[in-house]
Phi, psi and omega in degrees: 000122181267131179262131175284133178293144179283114183296329179291318178294318179301314179295321179297319180291317183292334182255001183282150173285164176304323179296318180292323178298317179299316179297320178297322178295315177299315180300317179295316180297320178295314181300314183287330175294318177297320178298316179296318179297318178297320177299319178295313182299326181267002182059033175261091190292328178293314178298319179299310180299312182299316180296309181295323180296316180292323176297320178299317180299320180292318179297321176297323178294319176299317180295315181289341181275357180293136182251097183293342178289334182280310180205096185300315183296314179298315181296323177296318178294316179296321178299321177298318179295312181297321177296321177297313178300316181300314179297321178295322178293321177296315178300316180298321182287312186283327182256002182052054190253111181293322183297318179297319179295320179292325176298313180297316181298316179300317179292319178298317179295321178295316179298319179297313180299317178298318180297316179299317179296319179296315180297319179296318178297318178296321177299317179295318179295318179296319179294321178293321179293316182293323183282343181265002179285136175294156183297328182270005179288144178293149179296151179296148179293145176288141180285144175285118183296343180268354181281159178291144180264129177248136182247013182084188183260136179236123179273127181251007177270148182311000000 
């Protein structure tokens, strides 16, 4: 069975900022983890497998998207979190384990919430920087779209 790609989703992905893309990945991983969890609870093994498998693919994409050139220590910590989530999703899928899925889901939801707070903070900082520029200051340089995007340092320890 061939699935037609959703043109609205395709356009949303193609026009999204890097911050929005990251949020879309978190949303997808959360949605598919919930789908897999529902499949386990309903003993619908196909739904369970499909949901957990798609969530695993998204988590791998998050892991592969880490840019160690920007902040090696942060990326190492994030990789540990993503690897843990990935292992929990595999455990949930292979052992039909609700607790493992709930662990992964809780971390994904926490990561999403943290990401939303970070993006909001960056927007506020950017707005503050832009409004404090003198009128005769040169406009900021345009970012190179092929350059790595840095979001600053985020502490993930308690």
